[in-house]
N, C-alpha and C positions, 0 to 999 in steps of 0.2 A: 560220810564214811565211804570207804572204798569197797568195791566188789571183792569178796573173798574168793580167790581162785586157787585151786590146788593143781599144780602141773605135775604130770607123770611122764614116763617115757612114751606112753600111748596116747596122751592127749590131756585135756583139762576137765576139771570138775568144778562146778559152781552151783550156788543156790539161786533159785528163781521164785518169784511170787507171781502167780498167774491170776489175772482178773478176767474171767470169762464174761460173755454177753456184753462186750463193750461196743462202742460205735465204730471202732476201727482196730486194725492190727497195728500195734506200735510198741516200741521200747520206750518206757516212761522214765528211765533213769535207775539210779541205785537207791534202794530203801533198806536201811540198816546195812547189812552186808550182802544183800541179794539184788539181782536184776529184776526190776518190775516190768512185766510184759502184759499188755492189754490185748485180748483176742476177741473176735466176734463170735466164735463158736460157743455153744452152751456146754456146761459141764455134765453132759449126758452121754453115756455109752462111749466114753473116751474121746469124744469129738474135740474137746479143748486140747487134750494131749496130742492128738494127731495134728491139729493145726499148729500147736506150739512147735513141734518138730519141723513141720514144713516151713513155717515162718522163719525160724532160726536158720534153717538151711538156706533160705532165700537171702536173708540178711548177710550171712557169712559167706555165701557163694560156694557152698559145699553140698555134697549129696546128703539127702535126709537120712540115708543109711548110716552116716557117721555120727548121728545124734541119738543119744539114748537117755530116756528118763530113768534114773536109777532108783529114786525114792519119791513117794508122794503121788502115785498115780490117781488116787481118789481125793487129793487135797490141793489147795492153792499153793502151798509151799512145796517146792520140788528140789531135788538135786539132779542136775543134768550133767552128763558126761559127753564130751565131744572128742571123737577120735581124730587123730592126725592133725591137731591144731595146737599151736603154742599159746602160752599166756599172752605174749606180746601181740600176736595176731588178734586174739579175742579182744584185748583191751583197745587196740587201735580201731577195730571195726565198731565197737560199742561207742567209743569216743566220737568217731566220725558220724555215726548215726545220731547220737545225741545232739551234736552241733547242728546237723542238717534239719532236725525236727524243731529247733527253736525259732 
């Protein structure tokens, strides 16, 4: 199944499934219609959310200030908005990242 991405004039919104306390930070692919991300941080005091934003910023090559967790701060399932990014850019980076991790 494909990642469900909603593009607006200001950026893109998509679902993510976060797996905290993993052995490494990585994008694992698409599960259902969400991007699965493994992170080393524990789900304590927002540490996994902070690392999620920093990790995505690093992968996408954008400032962390452009990434916002809209929904799911205390859950594994999140909705993430990325300002000033197009659907095509997000898809191309995720595709390239997935190919390089195989």
